DOKEVO-126410 format. One line per 2 residues: their letters; for each residue x, z, y of N, C-alpha, C. Coordinates in pm, whole numbers, plus 50000, padded with zeros to 5 digits. Each point is the difference from the previous one (the first is absolute). Layout:
% DOKEVO-126410
A) X,Z,Y,X,Z,Y,X,Z,Y | ...
% end
This chain:
% DOKEVO-126410
MF) 20053,34728,11739,49925,49986,50117,49996,50097,50088 | 50029,50036,50129,49987,50084,50069,49915,49964,50134
IG) 49977,50147,49974,49891,49996,50133,50063,50119,50124 | 49996,49986,50120,50057,50085,50066,49850,50097,50058
SS) 50052,50130,50041,49918,50081,49983,49886,50012,50163 | 50022,49908,50041,49918,49979,50112,49893,49912,49964
RL) 50051,49943,49919,49865,49863,49948,49933,50097,49866 | 50056,50060,49942,49916,50087,49897,49929,50073,50063
HS) 50050,50085,50109,49921,50099,50073,49860,49919,50061 | 50013,49920,50043,49944,49950,50078,49853,49901,49876
RF) 50044,49976,49891,49910,49972,49894,49917,50092,49969 | 50075,50085,49976,49904,50127,49971,49911,50080,50107
SS) 50060,49998,50142,49930,50074,50082,49871,49893,50023 | 49987,49867,49942,49898,49925,50060,49822,50069,49915
RT) 50060,50058,49894,49905,50029,49929,49933,50143,50022 | 49860,50004,49906,49992,50121,50025,50026,50144,49929
SS) 50021,50102,49978,50060,50116,49902,49937,50009,49892 | 49869,49916,50000,49928,49970,49825,50116,49871,49931
SR) 50038,49913,50076,50073,49883,49912,50095,50016,50044 | 50064,50083,50020,50173,50009,50038,50045,50066,49821
AS) 50099,49932,50001,50071,50109,49872,50168,50021,50008 | 50014,50106,49988,50188,50033,50002,50066,49965,49878
FC) 50113,49884,49977,50058,50026,49921,50168,49968,49997 | 50052,50005,49926,50142,50036,50012,50081,49886,49899
ST) 50135,49992,49990,50079,49892,49899,50101,50048,50020 | 50079,49958,49881,50163,49995,49991,50043,49859,50097
RG) 49941,49883,49997,50016,49917,50070,49984,49989,50129 | 50117,49928,50081,50018,50020,50115,49886,49985,50075
WL) 49916,49911,49988,49883,49981,50095,49936,50137,50040 | 49968,50079,49925,49965,50152,50035,50116,50078,50060
GV) 50091,50010,49926,50119,50054,50032,50005,50026,50139 | 49984,49901,50081,50073,50008,50130,49892,50057,50084
VG) 49874,50084,49960,49885,50023,50085,49987,50160,49950 | 50082,50031,49873,50001,50152,49984,50001,50006,49877
LC) 50060,50105,49928,50016,50004,49861,49910,50094,49935 | 49915,50021,49888,49905,50052,49966,50037,50030,49854
VA) 49964,50099,49920,49980,50015,49885,49888,49984,49937 | 49946,49966,49868,49871,49984,49930,49897,50134,50071
GS) 50066,50098,49967,49919,50111,50023,49940,50030,50157 | 50022,49915,50067,49954,49996,50148,49934,49903,50044
LA) 49951,49905,49870,49944,49890,50059,49841,50030,50033 | 49953,50161,49931,49876,49987,50055,49971,50061,50103
AG) 50121,50060,50069,49966,50050,50111,50048,49952,50130 | 50060,49884,49943,50036,49896,50157,50148,49966,50004
CA) 50069,49951,50028,50150,49953,50048,50034,50019,50130 | 50075,50074,50045,50050,49981,50144,50089,49921,50020
TD) 50004,49899,50111,50076,49886,49991,50058,50026,50149 | 50088,49903,50067,50022,49989,50150,49896,49964,50088
GG) 49895,49958,49948,49886,49945,50032,49891,50080,50019 | 50016,50115,49954,49895,50088,49981,49943,50037,49831
EL) 49901,50108,50024,49944,50014,49883,49892,49921,49955 | 50005,49949,49863,49923,49899,49925,49884,50078,49898
PA) 49895,50010,50055,49918,50057,49951,49976,49946,49837 | 49936,50127,49959,49997,49988,49826,49851,49940,49978
SD) 49988,49934,49929,49816,49938,49963,50020,49970,49839 | 49884,49950,50036,49956,49950,49815,50094,49877,49909
AP) 50063,49925,50146,50058,49890,49917,50085,50015,49877 | 49948,49908,49924,50109,50057,49861,50106,49916,50044
HA) 50137,50090,49925,50124,49929,50016,50072,50067,49888 | 50135,49935,49945,50081,50065,49892,50113,49961,50030
LI) 50111,50051,49943,50144,49961,49997,50046,49944,49857 | 49996,49843,50027,49992,49932,49860,50125,49953,50022
GP) 50070,49954,49876,50123,49980,49977,50005,49920,49906 | 50127,49956,49958,50042,49851,49908,49930,50020,49881
EG) 49915,50103,49920,49960,49980,49904,49833,50005,50022 | 49978,49941,50120,49869,49997,50028,49931,50111,50043
GD) 49877,49988,50038,49859,50087,49976,49891,49970,50085 | 49915,50087,50009,49846,49970,50048,49952,50090,50138
II) 49926,49939,50093,49919,50053,50086,49848,50003,49948 | 49926,50084,50061,49850,49980,49957,49954,50067,50149
GA) 49905,49921,50026,49919,50123,50115,49872,50121,49945 | 50024,50105,50042,49887,50056,49942,49855,49986,50035
AG) 49940,50026,49888,49837,49984,50042,49947,50099,50071 | 49907,49943,50128,49944,50080,50098,50115,49955,50139
TP) 50085,49909,49977,50089,49991,50120,49941,49864,50041 | 50084,49965,50103,49988,49879,50052,50065,49883,49891
FA) 50092,50060,49953,50091,49935,49921,49968,49995,49823 | 49838,50052,50011,49929,49982,49812,50012,49859,49956
GV) 50065,49951,49902,49949,49876,49957,50171,49908,50039 | 50094,50069,50067,50138,49925,49979,50080,50054,49925
AL) 50049,49897,49907,50114,50063,49912,50128,49906,50035 | 50154,50034,50015,50119,49946,49996,50044,50008,49908
HV) 50049,49922,49883,50074,49986,49897,50146,49903,50013 | 50098,50088,50041,50165,49960,50053,50075,49997,49832
PA) 50027,49885,49951,50043,50007,49871,50139,50022,49984 | 50066,50040,49908,50143,50020,49956,50094,49906,50016
GA) 50083,49999,50100,50099,49889,50045,49914,49950,50113 | 49914,50083,50080,49973,49918,50133,50060,50042,50075
LS) 50061,50129,50047,50044,50073,50107,50167,50009,49904 | 50105,50021,50099,50147,50006,49951,50033,50157,50052
EP) 49910,50088,50073,50032,50157,50032,49865,50060,49997 | 50017,50101,50003,49908,50068,50056,49909,49990,50133
TD) 49894,49964,50028,49905,49928,50123,49893,50115,49987 | 49965,50056,50136,49864,50059,50024,49894,49888,50039
IA) 49896,49995,49900,49889,49896,50075,49900,50051,50011 | 49933,49948,50094,49865,50052,50041,49855,49885,50026
IL) 49931,50053,49975,49835,49893,50011,49993,50065,50129 | 49949,49956,50111,49925,50015,50143,49870,49929,49981
TG) 49917,50067,50124,49879,49911,50062,50075,49854,50072 | 49951,49884,49961,50055,49873,50072,49989,50034,50144
QN) 50073,49921,50080,50018,50012,50146,49999,49864,50061 | 50052,49891,49892,49997,49870,50049,49889,49927,50061
TT) 50039,50000,50135,49897,49922,50089,49988,49868,50010 | 50094,49938,49911,49938,49851,50009,49881,49956,49895
PL) 49919,49911,50047,49909,49960,49918,50011,49963,49903 | 49944,50009,49891,50007,49948,49865,49936,49822,50050
PA) 50063,49885,49928,49969,49855,50002,49846,50013,50035 | 50000,49835,50042,49838,50004,50032,49935,49966,49930
TA) 50050,50002,49873,49993,49917,49868,49934,50126,49913 | 50021,50107,50047,50013,50118,49897,49918,50138,50093
VG) 49932,50042,49906,49924,50141,50004,50052,50097,49953 | 50019,50113,50053,50006,50161,49928,49917,50036,49968
CG) 50039,50064,49879,49916,50072,49906,50013,50107,49937 | 50113,50067,50070,50041,50147,49978,50106,50044,50099
PM) 50031,50142,50014,50091,50044,50093,50165,49937,50018 | 50037,50014,50124,50146,49951,50004,50067,50110,49961
FT) 50130,49954,49962,50094,50127,49944,50175,49958,50036 | 50049,50074,50066,50149,49966,50022,50111,50054,49844
LM) 50041,49962,49949,50131,50052,49919,50105,50016,50086 | 50068,50118,49995,50111,50013,50039,50101,50035,49908
PT) 50127,49968,50051,50033,49938,50094,49980,49849,50056 | 49969,49977,50065,49942,49871,50007,50122,49873,50026
GL) 49969,49921,49869,50123,49889,50012,50095,49994,49940 | 50009,50142,49922,50082,50036,49869,49983,49882,49895
AL) 50087,49931,49955,49990,49902,49881,50019,50081,49892 | 49937,49906,49904,49997,50073,49825,50089,49932,49947
AQ) 50069,50005,49874,50075,49936,49956,49915,49971,49886 | 49889,50088,49940,49907,49964,49922,49854,49988,50048
PA) 49908,49915,49980,49871,50015,50093,49925,50156,49961 | 49992,50026,50103,49862,50142,49979,49867,49963,49986
TL) 49912,50064,49924,49876,49934,49984,49894,50101,50091 | 49930,49976,50067,49921,50066,50104,49841,49991,49972
TL) 49928,50085,49972,49835,50010,50009,49925,50061,50100 | 49931,49922,50052,49893,50037,50108,49901,50031,49992
PV) 49931,50078,50094,49869,49996,49984,49905,49876,50026 | 49898,49990,49958,49914,49891,50083,49832,50024,50000
DE) 49947,49943,50111,49903,50055,50048,49901,49898,49950 | 49887,50021,49891,49951,49887,49953,49902,49910,50061
NA) 49954,50091,50082,49889,49986,50103,50029,49875,50042 | 50123,50040,50099,50059,49867,50050,50036,49876,49946
VT) 50059,50029,49845,50009,49875,49954,49853,49941,49976 | 49910,50039,49971,49883,49941,49954,49959,49948,50128
EQ) 50037,50070,50131,49932,49943,50109,50071,49864,50026 | 50112,49969,49958,50029,49863,50031,50001,49918,49817
DR) 49901,50067,49963,49966,49870,49918,50122,49983,49902 | 50023,50115,49953,50134,49992,49937,50023,50084,49858
FS) 50048,50002,49911,50038,50100,49877,50118,50065,50013 | 50004,50102,49913,50114,50114,49986,50134,49895,49973
DQ) 49988,49924,49915,50131,49944,49971,50056,49857,50084 | 49952,49990,50111,49995,49901,50111,50066,50097,50106
VK) 50046,50146,49968,50044,50082,50132,50170,49947,50033 | 50012,49993,50074,50162,49969,50003,50070,50139,50134
VW) 50125,50015,50003,50064,50079,50082,50101,49918,50097 | 49966,50037,50116,50079,49924,50095,50088,50126,50069
AA) 50164,49947,49992,50110,50085,50012,50095,49924,50108 | 50024,50112,50106,50056,49958,50134,50167,49969,49967
GN) 50028,49887,50065,50125,49958,49988,50021,49901,50112 | 50076,50028,50125,50091,49907,50070,49891,49980,50121
GA) 49946,50111,49990,49885,49985,50111,49871,49925,49978 | 49972,50022,49846,49870,49879,49963,49995,50051,49891
WK) 49848,49954,49972,49986,50070,49849,50014,49874,49880 | 50021,50084,49903,50009,49844,49839,49889,50089,49925
QR) 49968,49906,49958,49895,50012,49892,50061,50038,49876 | 49979,50128,49915,50069,50044,49875,49856,50001,49876
LA) 50003,49890,49901,49875,49954,49882,50029,50135,49941 | 49945,50067,49929,49938,50111,49928,50053,49972,49859
VD) 50039,50119,49936,50075,49992,49863,49902,50057,49890 | 49920,50079,50098,49851,50070,49955,49922,50056,50095
ST) 49887,50000,49940,49876,50028,50079,49898,50065,49914 | 49926,50092,50050,49889,50072,49981,49878,50059,50075
EG) 49893,49982,49975,49908,50060,50102,50053,50128,50079 | 50017,49967,50100,50033,50099,50134,50192,50014,50010
TV) 50083,49918,49906,50125,49984,50051,50037,49858,49966 | 50165,49978,50089,50026,49927,49966,50185,50016,49980
TV) 50066,49931,49896,50151,50008,50017,50086,49885,49967 | 50127,50013,50110,50083,49913,50008,50088,50017,49983
EL) 50112,49947,49995,50149,50014,50000,50053,49980,50133 | 50119,50076,50032,50053,50006,50144,50167,50015,49998
DA) 50076,49898,50046,50147,50008,49994,50074,50062,50081 | 49899,50052,50125,50044,50074,50129,49902,50109,49987
LT) 50040,50112,50105,49885,50083,50038,49963,49937,50160 | 49866,50013,50040,49945,49943,50119,49838,50050,49995
DV) 49954,49952,50108,49845,50013,50058,49916,49904,49909 | 49920,50079,49899,49875,49942,49892,49882,50003,50078
EA) 49872,49918,49945,49922,49997,50036,49916,49905,49891 | 49854,50058,49931,49959,49920,49884,49886,49938,50105
GV) 49965,49852,49938,49896,49952,50073,49995,49841,49851 | 49895,49893,50120,49965,49913,49895,50003,49911,50101
NP) 49993,49858,49987,49983,49867,50022,49837,49948,50011 | 49931,50019,50108,49885,49971,49986,49960,49841,49994
PK) 49902,49985,49892,49974,49840,49959,50003,49925,50128 | 50054,49841,49995,50006,49888,50061,49827,49967,50032
PE) 50009,49988,50108,49842,49899,50000,49972,49928,49900 | 50086,49921,49997,49947,49859,49892,49967,50047,49825
DD) 50058,50145,49996,49980,50066,49887,49874,50111,50017 | 49951,49984,50081,49885,50106,50018,49882,49944,50040
VK) 49872,50021,49867,49881,49916,49995,49877,50152,50035 | 49952,49952,50109,49904,50153,50034,49860,49921,49990
FN) 49856,50111,49932,49907,49932,50004,49897,50107,50007 | 49887,50004,50017,49904,50120,49976,49871,49967,49909
LT) 49955,50141,49904,49899,49991,49930,49862,50013,50061 | 49938,49941,49956,49856,49991,50059,49894,50073,49925
AN) 49925,50081,50020,49905,50082,49943,49865,49910,49896 | 50013,50026,49882,49835,49965,49949,49918,50008,50080
PK) 49926,49910,50073,49895,50053,50092,49885,50099,49949 | 49947,49959,49820,49911,50078,49968,50064,50150,49995
FA) 50109,50006,49960,50059,50165,49982,50095,50035,50119 | 49996,49934,50092,50051,50059,50143,49988,50133,50014
HC) 49834,50083,50002,49946,50101,50048,50057,50110,49918 | 50016,49950,49837,50067,50140,49913,50161,50019,50028
LA) 50074,49877,50025,50120,50014,50023,50055,50092,50085 | 49909,49977,50134,50053,50053,50145,50004,50155,50019
QY) 50094,50051,50073,49986,50158,50020,49883,50027,50144 | 49972,49864,50041,49951,50032,50148,49903,49878,49999
PD) 49856,50005,49903,49947,49897,49950,49913,49948,50121 | 49971,50075,50093,49929,49976,50127,50054,49984,50112
DP) 50151,49975,49979,50082,49995,50171,50106,49892,49912 | 49952,49872,50091,50052,49846,49970,50144,50002,50096
SR) 50013,50091,50046,50116,49999,50095,50071,50054,49919 | 49987,50084,49883,50118,50064,49891,49967,49940,49860
AP) 49979,49854,50002,49938,49958,49859,50142,50001,49906 | 49980,50005,49867,50133,49991,49909,50108,49883,50053
SV) 50105,50023,49997,50092,49894,50030,50116,50035,49905 | 50025,49877,49939,50135,49982,49888,50094,49884,50058
AV) 50105,50064,50055,50107,49877,49990,50108,49969,49859 | 50033,49907,50021,50092,49958,49887,50095,49933,50067
EV) 50143,50033,49937,50110,49960,50070,50063,49960,49825 | 50078,49866,49974,50067,49948,49903,50152,49968,50076
VR) 50050,50059,49916,50148,49948,50017,50090,49930,49898 | 50035,49870,50073,50039,49932,49830,50149,50043,50045
GD) 50054,49993,49853,50105,50059,49947,50069,49909,49895 | 50093,49997,49981,50108,49899,49898,49966,49975,49847
LN) 49974,50162,49978,49964,50012,49838,49829,50024,50011 | 49959,50068,50060,49861,50024,50028,49944,50033,50140
DG) 49892,50041,49997,49919,50011,50150,49971,50162,50037 | 49975,49995,50115,49945,50157,49970,49874,50008,50093
LF) 49897,50048,49958,49877,50031,50042,49970,50154,50066 | 49977,49989,50144,49982,50121,50048,49828,50020,50102
LR) 49969,50087,49898,49835,49983,50052,49981,50142,50097 | 49910,49984,50120,49969,50110,50066,49887,49991,50052
GK) 49921,50123,49972,49825,50011,50000,49992,50102,50139 | 49886,49998,50022,49962,50107,50085,49836,49996,50039
YI) 49929,50099,50029,49872,50033,50025,49907,49932,49814 | 50092,50075,49920,49907,49986,49859,49947,50154,49986
KP) 49917,49956,49953,49922,50149,49946,50089,50095,49894 | 50053,50123,50065,50106,50070,49912,49958,50020,49895
GL) 50109,49997,49916,49982,50038,49792,49944,49883,49986 | 49979,49906,50042,49997,49877,49945,50094,49910,49897
KF) 49979,50000,49852,50096,49929,49938,49966,49823,49973 | 50082,49937,49986,49984,49823,49968,50108,49992,49930
DM) 49986,49843,49983,50096,49961,49882,50029,49864,50083 | 50141,49961,50020,50036,49841,50106,50034,49923,49866
FT) 49915,49895,50017,50066,49872,49916,50031,49859,50107 | 50088,49959,49902,49980,49829,50088,49944,49944,49901
VQ) 49896,49891,50090,49929,49907,49917,50011,49870,50028 | 49930,49937,49903,49995,49848,50053,49923,49920,50067
ND) 49848,50091,50006,49881,49917,50112,49970,50126,50059 | 49908,49961,50122,50004,50088,50081,49820,50021,50009
AL) 49975,50134,50008,49838,50004,50032,49933,49947,50179 | 50093,50004,50066,49989,49949,50150,50026,49913,50055
KA) 49970,49918,50079,50039,49900,50066,50072,50019,50120 | 50070,49909,50042,50081,50040,50118,50013,50062,50102
DG) 49827,50013,50046,49925,50071,50126,49968,50116,49932 | 50027,50043,49892,49992,50152,49910,49833,49984,49979
TP) 49945,49937,49980,49879,49977,49941,49971,49973,49859 | 49871,50060,49932,50037,49973,49872,50012,49824,49996
DP) 50049,49963,49898,49998,49872,49917,49930,49954,49915 | 49850,49915,50046,49922,50013,49879,50035,49876,49906
AF) 50133,49970,50020,50028,49889,49853,50110,50142,49895 | 50000,50084,50030,50093,50115,49954,49915,50010,49850
AN) 50116,49976,49921,49924,50045,49850,50064,50105,49897 | 50148,50018,49991,50110,50112,50004,50076,49992,50066
FG) 50104,50087,49968,50119,50089,50059,50118,49893,49912 | 49969,49934,49879,50108,49912,49942,50106,50125,49922
LA) 50088,49928,50004,50129,50079,49928,50045,50116,50114 | 49997,50117,49927,50052,50120,50133,50078,50081,49897
WY) 50110,50065,50100,50097,50052,49965,49984,50142,50070 | 50041,50104,49941,49996,50162,50024,50098,50062,50034
QS) 50044,49996,50130,50103,50023,50086,50028,50159,50024 | 49914,50081,50030,50004,50154,50076,49888,50012,50023
DL) 49981,50195,49976,49898,50071,50060,50016,50015,50115 | 49901,50071,50064,49991,50018,50137,49922,50108,50028
EA) 50013,50081,50065,49894,50128,50078,50052,50048,50118 | 49870,49999,50042,49999,50065,50136,50018,50128,50073
NG) 50094,50027,50092,50037,50165,49990,49907,50043,50091 | 50011,50152,50031,49894,50061,50056,49930,49986,50141
YG) 50120,49903,50055,49971,49981,50141,49955,49816,50030 | 49959,49941,49835,49934,49866,49992,50129,49894,50014
NM) 50103,50039,49991,50122,49885,49953,50051,50016,49900 | 50058,49863,49974,50015,49962,49847,50159,49898,50025
KA) 50098,50033,49920,50126,49906,49986,50042,49940,49847 | 50054,49916,49988,50038,49989,49905,50113,49921,49981
QI) 50126,49962,49926,50092,49921,49983,50005,49936,49850 | 50003,49867,49992,50035,49969,49898,50110,49890,49985
RT) 50083,49957,49906,50106,49898,49969,49970,49918,49895 | 50014,49880,50031,49938,49907,49857,50021,49865,50095
IL) 49975,49904,49909,49968,49896,50014,49861,49941,50114 | 50052,49967,50088,49865,49987,50090,49962,49872,50092
LD) 50109,49963,50025,49964,49875,50141,50029,49856,49924 | 49875,49917,50018,50084,49855,49908,49966,50033,49881
QI) 50063,50095,49913,50048,49967,49864,49942,50093,49902 | 49884,50063,50081,49939,50095,49915,49882,49960,49896
FG) 50031,49996,49860,49888,49903,49937,49990,50070,49853 | 49895,49958,49935,50036,50019,49808,49902,49912,49960
FD) 50044,50017,49857,49911,49896,49895,50023,50074,49892 | 49938,49913,49910,49941,50029,49892,49940,49884,49899
PV) 50103,49956,49878,50003,49894,49943,49893,50038,49907 | 49982,50078,49947,49909,50048,49903,49843,49941,50040
VS) 50001,49991,50104,49881,49979,50059,49982,49924,50108 | 50111,49871,49992,50032,49909,50071,49958,50017,50107
LG) 50097,50094,50090,49972,50036,50153,50141,49974,50046 | 50027,49873,50030,50154,50005,50095,50030,50083,50100
PT) 50120,49910,50072,50021,50148,50108,49899,49979,50109 | 49989,50143,50019,49874,50046,50111,50066,50088,50090
AT) 49957,49986,50143,50069,50053,50070,49899,50087,50055 | 50039,50090,50046,49896,50155,50037,50063,50014,50178
FH) 49934,49926,50078,50035,50040,50127,49946,50065,50082 | 49903,50083,49972,49873,50076,50086,50063,50150,49915
VG) 49993,50096,50150,50002,50133,49960,49892,50050,50031 | 49974,50102,49939,49847,50070,50006,50027,50127,49861
FW) 49873,50072,50067,50003,50169,49942,49855,50045,49954 | 49977,50027,49932,49894,50057,49935,49960,50136,49983
FN) 49868,50044,50012,49994,50124,49967,50028,50085,49922 | 50042,50077,49936,50052,50059,49890,49891,50045,49901
NP) 49917,50100,50089,49844,50064,49914,49875,49885,50076 | 49966,49974,49901,49872,49937,50052,49902,50067,50085
AD) 49963,50121,49933,49960,50115,50105,50000,49954,50131 | 50126,49993,50059,50043,50025,50166,49916,49852,50035
AA) 49966,49931,49923,49903,49892,50082,49881,49965,49949 | 49959,50142,49939,49836,49963,49970,49917,50031,50108
AC) 50051,50103,50108,49917,50009,50094,49950,49860,50087 | 50093,49884,49989,49982,49864,50015,49960,49903,49944
GF) 49921,50032,49916,49956,49920,49863,50052,49932,49928 | 50134,50074,49928,50062,49948,49894,49929,50072,49875
DV) 49987,49916,49896,49962,50034,49894,50103,50089,49907 | 49928,50113,49995,50213,50087,49944,49953,49947,49822
TK) 49912,49953,49955,49949,49971,49846,50109,49858,49995 | 50030,49972,50081,50074,49850,49960,50135,50014,50113
PT) 50074,50062,49925,50126,49996,50086,50065,49901,50008 | 50131,49948,50033,50089,49874,49999,50125,50046,49962
PF) 50089,49925,49939,50104,50034,49921,50140,50024,50066 | 49995,50037,50152,50064,50028,50085,50114,50120,50052
NG) 49979,50059,49841,50110,50142,49986,50060,49977,49863 | 50061,50131,50022,50066,50000,49852,49910,50044,49857
DH) 49895,50066,50065,49873,50031,49919,49912,49866,49983 | 50013,49896,50045,49892,49925,50042,49872,50018,50024
QA) 50011,50136,50072,49868,50014,50045,50013,50041,50124 | 50006,49949,50088,50023,49956,50172,49873,49951,50059
GP) 49990,50057,50178,49884,49951,50045,50042,49856,50067 | 49936,49959,50076,50003,49826,50055,50092,50021,50089
LA) 50017,49858,50046,50145,49973,50092,49931,50081,50134 | 50141,50081,50030,50007,50090,50144,50051,49907,50134
MI) 50128,49929,49986,50044,49904,50117,50045,49916,49888 | 50073,49917,50048,50026,49865,50003,50106,49886,50100
SL) 50056,49938,49957,50068,49887,50124,49908,49878,50001 | 50012,49963,50138,49940,49886,50007,50071,49876,49962
PD) 49935,49872,49960,50057,49890,49979,50023,49910,50132 | 50116,49927,49998,50021,49897,50119,49899,49899,50020
AK) 49913,49985,50124,49922,49928,50038,50051,49853,49957 | 50079,49940,49963,50030,49862,49961,50043,49991,49878
TN) 50081,50056,49955,50060,50013,49895,49891,50072,49873 | 49948,50111,50033,49917,50073,49954,50115,50065,49856
LG) 50123,50040,50028,50086,50084,49945,50004,50105,50076 | 50065,50076,49917,49984,50188,50023,50123,50002,50078
PL) 50016,50110,50079,50074,50009,50048,50191,50043,49950 | 50010,50018,49841,50129,50024,49937,50070,49885,49968
CT) 49913,49847,50062,50029,49866,50026,50084,49964,50118 | 50120,49989,50005,50031,49968,50159,50091,49879,49999
KP) 49995,49884,49896,50050,49863,50025,49876,49918,49885 | 49871,49987,50124,49904,49887,49906,50035,49883,49977
DT) 49934,49932,49917,50053,49854,49973,49873,49912,50024 | 49955,49989,50148,49856,49927,49988,49992,49869,49971
SV) 50141,49919,49950,49958,49876,49991,49935,49961,49842 | 49978,50099,49942,49867,50003,49921,49868,50064,50050
TP) 49897,49973,49889,49890,50039,50023,49943,50073,49865 | 49943,50116,50009,50032,50133,50086,50145,50012,50049
AR) 50043,50074,50111,50127,50018,50015,50082,50118,49876 | 50145,49972,50006,50030,50090,49883,50089,50094,50058
CS) 50097,50078,49947,50125,50070,50068,50125,49935,49952 | 50070,49969,50070,50127,49966,49972,50133,50072,49979
P) 50022,50073,49896,50115,50093,49981,50151,49955,50054
% end
């Protein structure tokens, strides 16, 4: 691959000095714009297009034996790692990683969750695929209701972005294989609308005052939104709360029966919560916010059974959470000498918030396929 000096200079001059890198190679693509030795890389290489300023962009002269380029901590390239295996290159080649400048937006079905990078020389084909690890913003992943192992990488080619599935991922990184050097960016596919189930939790009226960060301000009442994303093997639940009393801890369960009616008032016919599954601990931070993510079977098929006590398959379509410490609800009238079993020590407080049943089916929101051909309605898995 050969790049003329005017094209190369134009590409570099469009960047700020902090994102430029000077690098040279025994390959012809850089030889046409100036020849440098490895020792001059830190100072910059003179070309017929002008001086290319030095930067913290990682680069290395890699030969047929292979090699690695790793972004330094504390730089814009922290978390980037490129491994070029033996046999990928036929001759020594100067390879660099720059901050990305591709102005073509990602596809409409993709959302970036990390910085873009450009692997130079762009378009260089590799005889063996290189392994590239990119940094990932976990907050951006969670905001799209996705998990670390659902992060992908988009690579530029022929004027468009092509999706690369991860070969590995951790919290904060994603790794893919590349058969050519190009522009790359980590991202996720947000859930499809038909796979996205949203509902809110409602405060247990009797204990709402003890739950609230601002108990005397109805405009800032405790608010908890739940989003459940249908998956192929399991589902993801993302809980986000605000205006919760800072520091309060809770225990989240899915349960069979609801203590509230569809309008949020207490159900006088309620007897007990039935089957209950412990799903997660929750805690409000110093700002009154609360977040949680879990991954399990949730939509339409969440159930348990116990043949020892003749309990057949029993669904738990409601989501709720309980005060972890009984004393936190004492000021609202809870008898701390009679704790509930809703925590790991089976010494919890009362119900704090719960989902509401559907007014027609009386089923919880984790059932998205109600069967109303029978009475009472049931869920069709």
